[in-house]
Structure formats: structure tokens, C-alpha cells
A tleap script that builds the chain and sets N, CA, C and O, in Angstrom:
source leaprc.protein.ff14SB
mol = sequence {
  NMET PRO THR ILE GLU PRO ALA ALA ASN PRO
  ALA THR PRO ALA PRO GLN VAL LEU THR PRO
  ALA GLU LEU ALA ALA ARG TRP GLY LYS CYS
  ARG GLN THR ILE TYR ASN MET ILE HIE ASP
  GLY GLU LEU ARG SER PHE LYS VAL ARG ASN
  SER ARG LEU ILE PRO LEU ALA GLU VAL GLU
  ARG ILE GLU ARG GLY GLU CSER
}
set mol.1.N position { -3.913 -37.468 -13.839 }
set mol.1.CA position { -4.203 -36.286 -14.619 }
set mol.1.C position { -3.810 -35.063 -13.788 }
set mol.1.O position { -4.122 -35.015 -12.598 }
set mol.2.N position { -3.122 -34.055 -14.393 }
set mol.2.CA position { -2.702 -32.871 -13.633 }
set mol.2.C position { -3.885 -32.019 -13.212 }
set mol.2.O position { -4.918 -31.964 -13.879 }
set mol.3.N position { -3.692 -31.358 -12.084 }
set mol.3.CA position { -4.711 -30.442 -11.581 }
set mol.3.C position { -4.569 -29.108 -12.290 }
set mol.3.O position { -3.458 -28.598 -12.434 }
set mol.4.N position { -5.666 -28.544 -12.727 }
set mol.4.CA position { -5.655 -27.240 -13.394 }
set mol.4.C position { -6.163 -26.198 -12.414 }
set mol.4.O position { -7.282 -26.284 -11.907 }
set mol.5.N position { -5.309 -25.209 -12.159 }
set mol.5.CA position { -5.679 -24.127 -11.251 }
set mol.5.C position { -6.538 -23.117 -12.008 }
set mol.5.O position { -6.252 -22.808 -13.165 }
set mol.6.N position { -7.582 -22.602 -11.372 }
set mol.6.CA position { -8.377 -21.574 -12.044 }
set mol.6.C position { -7.574 -20.292 -12.211 }
set mol.6.O position { -6.775 -19.932 -11.347 }
set mol.7.N position { -7.788 -19.623 -13.301 }
set mol.7.CA position { -7.096 -18.356 -13.558 }
set mol.7.C position { -7.629 -17.293 -12.612 }
set mol.7.O position { -8.775 -17.353 -12.166 }
set mol.8.N position { -6.785 -16.327 -12.317 }
set mol.8.CA position { -7.223 -15.207 -11.476 }
set mol.8.C position { -8.363 -14.494 -12.190 }
set mol.8.O position { -8.362 -14.365 -13.414 }
set mol.9.N position { -9.308 -14.046 -11.432 }
set mol.9.CA position { -10.460 -13.359 -12.007 }
set mol.9.C position { -10.019 -11.986 -12.503 }
set mol.9.O position { -9.678 -11.127 -11.690 }
set mol.10.N position { -10.017 -11.756 -13.822 }
set mol.10.CA position { -9.573 -10.456 -14.322 }
set mol.10.C position { -10.501 -9.312 -13.934 }
set mol.10.O position { -10.125 -8.144 -14.033 }
set mol.11.N position { -11.705 -9.642 -13.493 }
set mol.11.CA position { -12.644 -8.600 -13.084 }
set mol.11.C position { -12.370 -8.118 -11.664 }
set mol.11.O position { -12.952 -7.125 -11.227 }
set mol.12.N position { -11.491 -8.811 -10.935 }
set mol.12.CA position { -11.169 -8.412 -9.570 }
set mol.12.C position { -10.218 -7.220 -9.610 }
set mol.12.O position { -9.104 -7.341 -10.119 }
set mol.13.N position { -10.633 -6.088 -9.089 }
set mol.13.CA position { -9.766 -4.902 -9.152 }
set mol.13.C position { -8.572 -5.033 -8.212 }
set mol.13.O position { -8.646 -5.707 -7.184 }
set mol.14.N position { -7.481 -4.386 -8.576 }
set mol.14.CA position { -6.297 -4.356 -7.722 }
set mol.14.C position { -6.621 -3.523 -6.484 }
set mol.14.O position { -7.422 -2.592 -6.557 }
set mol.15.N position { -6.002 -3.853 -5.344 }
set mol.15.CA position { -6.246 -3.063 -4.140 }
set mol.15.C position { -5.867 -1.604 -4.358 }
set mol.15.O position { -4.865 -1.308 -5.009 }
set mol.16.N position { -6.656 -0.710 -3.823 }
set mol.16.CA position { -6.404 0.720 -3.977 }
set mol.16.C position { -5.774 1.333 -2.736 }
set mol.16.O position { -5.589 2.547 -2.661 }
set mol.17.N position { -5.444 0.490 -1.764 }
set mol.17.CA position { -4.788 0.943 -0.543 }
set mol.17.C position { -3.692 -0.047 -0.181 }
set mol.17.O position { -3.719 -1.205 -0.597 }
set mol.18.N position { -2.737 0.422 0.596 }
set mol.18.CA position { -1.678 -0.425 1.123 }
set mol.18.C position { -1.600 -0.222 2.628 }
set mol.18.O position { -1.893 0.861 3.135 }
set mol.19.N position { -1.210 -1.256 3.328 }
set mol.19.CA position { -0.925 -1.114 4.753 }
set mol.19.C position { 0.499 -0.579 4.892 }
set mol.19.O position { 1.281 -0.660 3.945 }
set mol.20.N position { 0.844 -0.038 6.047 }
set mol.20.CA position { 2.229 0.395 6.240 }
set mol.20.C position { 3.237 -0.735 6.002 }
set mol.20.O position { 4.317 -0.491 5.462 }
set mol.21.N position { 2.905 -1.946 6.390 }
set mol.21.CA position { 3.816 -3.075 6.173 }
set mol.21.C position { 3.989 -3.366 4.686 }
set mol.21.O position { 5.101 -3.639 4.233 }
set mol.22.N position { 2.898 -3.308 3.924 }
set mol.22.CA position { 2.985 -3.541 2.478 }
set mol.22.C position { 3.810 -2.457 1.798 }
set mol.22.O position { 4.618 -2.745 0.915 }
set mol.23.N position { 3.604 -1.209 2.213 }
set mol.23.CA position { 4.360 -0.107 1.630 }
set mol.23.C position { 5.837 -0.205 2.007 }
set mol.23.O position { 6.709 0.051 1.177 }
set mol.24.N position { 6.114 -0.570 3.245 }
set mol.24.CA position { 7.501 -0.733 3.670 }
set mol.24.C position { 8.200 -1.788 2.814 }
set mol.24.O position { 9.345 -1.595 2.405 }
set mol.25.N position { 7.524 -2.893 2.543 }
set mol.25.CA position { 8.106 -3.936 1.698 }
set mol.25.C position { 8.307 -3.419 0.268 }
set mol.25.O position { 9.330 -3.702 -0.355 }
set mol.26.N position { 7.357 -2.680 -0.238 }
set mol.26.CA position { 7.431 -2.133 -1.603 }
set mol.26.C position { 8.628 -1.198 -1.752 }
set mol.26.O position { 9.315 -1.218 -2.773 }
set mol.27.N position { 8.874 -0.381 -0.732 }
set mol.27.CA position { 9.952 0.596 -0.786 }
set mol.27.C position { 11.259 0.090 -0.178 }
set mol.27.O position { 12.269 0.792 -0.231 }
set mol.28.N position { 11.261 -1.107 0.396 }
set mol.28.CA position { 12.471 -1.638 1.020 }
set mol.28.C position { 12.851 -0.895 2.286 }
set mol.28.O position { 14.033 -0.750 2.594 }
set mol.29.N position { 11.860 -0.428 3.015 }
set mol.29.CA position { 12.062 0.310 4.268 }
set mol.29.C position { 11.436 -0.475 5.416 }
set mol.29.O position { 10.798 -1.504 5.193 }
set mol.30.N position { 11.615 0.006 6.633 }
set mol.30.CA position { 10.942 -0.623 7.769 }
set mol.30.C position { 9.602 0.085 8.005 }
set mol.30.O position { 9.393 1.213 7.557 }
set mol.31.N position { 8.713 -0.592 8.710 }
set mol.31.CA position { 7.390 -0.017 8.986 }
set mol.31.C position { 7.492 1.294 9.739 }
set mol.31.O position { 6.711 2.214 9.496 }
set mol.32.N position { 8.446 1.387 10.652 }
set mol.32.CA position { 8.569 2.602 11.451 }
set mol.32.C position { 8.856 3.813 10.569 }
set mol.32.O position { 8.385 4.912 10.862 }
set mol.33.N position { 9.615 3.631 9.504 }
set mol.33.CA position { 9.877 4.731 8.567 }
set mol.33.C position { 8.570 5.224 7.962 }
set mol.33.O position { 8.359 6.430 7.829 }
set mol.34.N position { 7.694 4.296 7.596 }
set mol.34.CA position { 6.401 4.662 7.011 }
set mol.34.C position { 5.565 5.412 8.047 }
set mol.34.O position { 4.967 6.441 7.733 }
set mol.35.N position { 5.521 4.903 9.279 }
set mol.35.CA position { 4.765 5.590 10.332 }
set mol.35.C position { 5.352 6.972 10.619 }
set mol.35.O position { 4.604 7.911 10.894 }
set mol.36.N position { 6.673 7.111 10.561 }
set mol.36.CA position { 7.298 8.418 10.764 }
set mol.36.C position { 6.883 9.392 9.661 }
set mol.36.O position { 6.613 10.562 9.931 }
set mol.37.N position { 6.834 8.909 8.426 }
set mol.37.CA position { 6.402 9.758 7.308 }
set mol.37.C position { 4.957 10.205 7.501 }
set mol.37.O position { 4.617 11.354 7.218 }
set mol.38.N position { 4.116 9.309 7.977 }
set mol.38.CA position { 2.717 9.659 8.248 }
set mol.38.C position { 2.656 10.713 9.348 }
set mol.38.O position { 1.973 11.727 9.209 }
set mol.39.N position { 3.374 10.465 10.441 }
set mol.39.CA position { 3.374 11.384 11.580 }
set mol.39.C position { 3.883 12.769 11.191 }
set mol.39.O position { 3.368 13.782 11.663 }
set mol.40.N position { 4.904 12.806 10.323 }
set mol.40.CA position { 5.500 14.081 9.911 }
set mol.40.C position { 4.700 14.793 8.823 }
set mol.40.O position { 5.070 15.892 8.409 }
set mol.41.N position { 3.605 14.183 8.352 }
set mol.41.CA position { 2.768 14.803 7.339 }
set mol.41.C position { 3.277 14.633 5.916 }
set mol.41.O position { 2.744 15.255 4.998 }
set mol.42.N position { 4.292 13.807 5.714 }
set mol.42.CA position { 4.848 13.570 4.379 }
set mol.42.C position { 4.004 12.581 3.577 }
set mol.42.O position { 4.042 12.578 2.347 }
set mol.43.N position { 3.249 11.753 4.273 }
set mol.43.CA position { 2.485 10.677 3.650 }
set mol.43.C position { 1.088 10.679 4.251 }
set mol.43.O position { 0.931 10.542 5.465 }
set mol.44.N position { 0.079 10.832 3.414 }
set mol.44.CA position { -1.299 10.855 3.898 }
set mol.44.C position { -1.823 9.423 4.050 }
set mol.44.O position { -1.507 8.537 3.256 }
set mol.45.N position { -2.622 9.233 5.079 }
set mol.45.CA position { -3.217 7.922 5.340 }
set mol.45.C position { -4.544 8.129 6.050 }
set mol.45.O position { -4.919 9.253 6.384 }
set mol.46.N position { -5.236 7.045 6.270 }
set mol.46.CA position { -6.478 7.104 7.034 }
set mol.46.C position { -6.629 5.806 7.809 }
set mol.46.O position { -5.967 4.808 7.524 }
set mol.47.N position { -7.513 5.844 8.791 }
set mol.47.CA position { -7.746 4.667 9.624 }
set mol.47.C position { -9.151 4.126 9.390 }
set mol.47.O position { -10.110 4.876 9.209 }
set mol.48.N position { -9.237 2.811 9.399 }
set mol.48.CA position { -10.512 2.105 9.427 }
set mol.48.C position { -10.418 1.207 10.649 }
set mol.48.O position { -9.698 0.209 10.662 }
set mol.49.N position { -11.158 1.587 11.665 }
set mol.49.CA position { -11.056 0.954 12.989 }
set mol.49.C position { -9.608 0.990 13.453 }
set mol.49.O position { -9.074 2.071 13.704 }
set mol.50.N position { -8.963 -0.160 13.573 }
set mol.50.CA position { -7.578 -0.188 14.062 }
set mol.50.C position { -6.553 -0.331 12.944 }
set mol.50.O position { -5.369 -0.528 13.214 }
set mol.51.N position { -6.991 -0.234 11.702 }
set mol.51.CA position { -6.084 -0.420 10.572 }
set mol.51.C position { -5.717 0.918 9.942 }
set mol.51.O position { -6.592 1.726 9.630 }
set mol.52.N position { -4.444 1.143 9.760 }
set mol.52.CA position { -3.945 2.320 9.064 }
set mol.52.C position { -3.803 1.935 7.597 }
set mol.52.O position { -3.193 0.912 7.285 }
set mol.53.N position { -4.355 2.738 6.691 }
set mol.53.CA position { -4.314 2.453 5.265 }
set mol.53.C position { -3.791 3.667 4.499 }
set mol.53.O position { -4.058 4.813 4.859 }
set mol.54.N position { -3.048 3.388 3.444 }
set mol.54.CA position { -2.452 4.437 2.627 }
set mol.54.C position { -2.990 4.280 1.208 }
set mol.54.O position { -2.814 3.226 0.597 }
set mol.55.N position { -3.640 5.307 0.679 }
set mol.55.CA position { -4.163 5.210 -0.682 }
set mol.55.C position { -3.040 4.986 -1.695 }
set mol.55.O position { -1.970 5.586 -1.587 }
set mol.56.N position { -3.286 4.127 -2.668 }
set mol.56.CA position { -2.301 3.851 -3.710 }
set mol.56.C position { -1.944 5.127 -4.471 }
set mol.56.O position { -0.793 5.299 -4.875 }
set mol.57.N position { -2.898 6.011 -4.671 }
set mol.57.CA position { -2.621 7.278 -5.354 }
set mol.57.C position { -1.591 8.097 -4.582 }
set mol.57.O position { -0.767 8.783 -5.188 }
set mol.58.N position { -1.628 8.031 -3.261 }
set mol.58.CA position { -0.665 8.746 -2.420 }
set mol.58.C position { 0.734 8.134 -2.583 }
set mol.58.O position { 1.727 8.856 -2.668 }
set mol.59.N position { 0.800 6.826 -2.626 }
set mol.59.CA position { 2.072 6.124 -2.824 }
set mol.59.C position { 2.663 6.518 -4.177 }
set mol.59.O position { 3.846 6.843 -4.273 }
set mol.60.N position { 1.852 6.487 -5.198 }
set mol.60.CA position { 2.318 6.816 -6.550 }
set mol.60.C position { 2.735 8.283 -6.645 }
set mol.60.O position { 3.659 8.609 -7.390 }
set mol.61.N position { 2.071 9.170 -5.905 }
set mol.61.CA position { 2.446 10.588 -5.884 }
set mol.61.C position { 3.882 10.742 -5.372 }
set mol.61.O position { 4.681 11.481 -5.949 }
set mol.62.N position { 4.192 10.049 -4.302 }
set mol.62.CA position { 5.531 10.146 -3.735 }
set mol.62.C position { 6.548 9.478 -4.653 }
set mol.62.O position { 7.663 9.976 -4.807 }
set mol.63.N position { 6.177 8.361 -5.261 }
set mol.63.CA position { 7.101 7.679 -6.177 }
set mol.63.C position { 7.416 8.542 -7.409 }
set mol.63.O position { 8.496 8.429 -7.990 }
set mol.64.N position { 6.479 9.394 -7.798 }
set mol.64.CA position { 6.733 10.319 -8.907 }
set mol.64.C position { 7.590 11.517 -8.476 }
set mol.64.O position { 8.061 12.283 -9.316 }
set mol.65.N position { 7.788 11.670 -7.166 }
set mol.65.CA position { 8.595 12.765 -6.650 }
set mol.65.C position { 7.826 14.034 -6.392 }
set mol.65.O position { 8.421 15.092 -6.186 }
set mol.66.N position { 6.493 13.943 -6.401 }
set mol.66.CA position { 5.682 15.115 -6.124 }
set mol.66.C position { 5.559 15.322 -4.629 }
set mol.66.O position { 5.569 14.361 -3.859 }
set mol.67.N position { 5.444 16.577 -4.216 }
set mol.67.CA position { 5.299 16.845 -2.773 }
set mol.67.C position { 3.875 17.133 -2.404 }
set mol.67.O position { 3.579 17.379 -1.234 }
savepdb mol mol.pdb
quit
């Protein structure tokens, strides 16, 4: 009998932050480009302990072409 995988929980919200590596993959860039944008003030981010996180709203702002 085939194994049935449970469906993804629709109540689980999508992540509201991205790591620099995730954003680099999304934009087809290298991580250093993302860190350079953060350093230059083009991209807002925040740290939680040793992790740098970028709000999804910030990513979408740049994708819309807003400054």
C-alpha cells in the first residue's frame, strides 16, 4: 500500500524574514552583494544574536523598485 504524506499545514504562516543567503538565492546574487547592500544602507536588516535577518516587507519594497 502506498505511503500517504501529510499535507502541509495551511495554518503555518510563511516566513516573514529571509537570511542573506536566502535572499541571494531569490535574486540570483551572491551573499556578499546582499551584505554590501546592507552595509551601504540600501537594504534594511536586523540581527538576532549572530543571525542577520531581512524583513520580507523590505525585500518586496526593493522588488517593487521603491527606495
